[in-house]
Structures are given as C-alpha cells and as structure tokens.
C-alpha positions, 0 to 999 in steps of 0.5 A: 499500500503507497501513502503519500504525505506532504511534508509538514515538519522539518524531519519529514523534509529531511526524510524527503531529502534522504530519499533523493540523496539516496537516488540522485546523488548515491545511486545516479551520482549527481553532485550533492551541490546541485541536488539541492537548491533554494527550494528545498525548505517548507514553503507554500509555493512548494510542497515536499512529498514523502512516499512510503510503502507499507510504513517504510519510506521508499521515495519522494517529490517535490512540487512547485506551484504557480497559479493554477499550474505546478512543476513536479521536480526531484521525483524518486523511488528507491531502486528496490521498490521500482516496479509494480506501480509504486511510482504510478500510485504515488504520482496519481496522489500528488495529482489528486492533491493538486487537483483538490487545490485547483491546479489544473496542469502539472509539468515536469523535466523527465529523465528521457529514459524514463518517458515512456513511465510518464506517458502511460500516466498520461504525459505528453512530451512538450520539448525536444531533449535536453541535458540537465545534471549531465542527463538528458531530459525532456519537458512533459505536461499533463492537464488534469481537468 
C-alpha cells in the first residue's frame, strides 16, 4: 500500500531529502551541490511529498506551484521499490492533491530514459531533449481538468 504525505515538519522534509540523496546522489552520481537548491524548504509555494510503502520511506518528490499550474521535481523511488505500480500510485496521489487545490496542469522535466513511464501516466512531451545535471531530459505536461 502506497501512502503519500506532504511534509509539514523539518523531520519529514529531511526524510524526503534522504530519499533524494539515495537515488540522485548515491545511485545516479548527481553532485549534492546541485541536487539541493533554494526550493528545499517548507514553503507555501513548494510542497515536498514523502512516499511510503507499507510504512517504510521509499521515495519523495517536490511540487512547485505557480497559479493554477505545478511543476513536479525531484521525483524518486528507491531502486528496490521500483516496479509494481508504486511510482504511478505516488504520482496519482500528488495529482489528486493538486486537483484538490485547484491546480489544473502539471509539468515536469523527465529523464529521457523514463519518458515511457510518464506517457503511460498520461503525460505528453512538450519539448525537444535537453541536458540537466549531465542527464538527457524532456519536458512533459498533463492537464488535470
């Protein structure tokens, strides 16, 4: 069972950072200097979501808000928990949260290698490939209403 919670405390935020560090820095080799930025704080303009599976932290993502649109960033699931629909369930939970707050569109920068995952979740490519942190990406979007 997947449970997604918006971080409300510094402890919950640090747990999100631990998931991101494990996936982006340790597994993928992204420098910690660029993995964290000015949006990594508790803020009304940026939500950090902790993903749990059966009570265990398995991933995280953050969602920046601007009017009726949002940008999903830093979405990660620990390698041993990928597959089985966990990432999709987490993404759907955040989409539902966004709908509930009046957000009608989500954009994200997807690693090119996982575009198929996002396409299966209803996202469409809206850019040519580009490089971010040394990794090929493409911008994708989904209308929620």
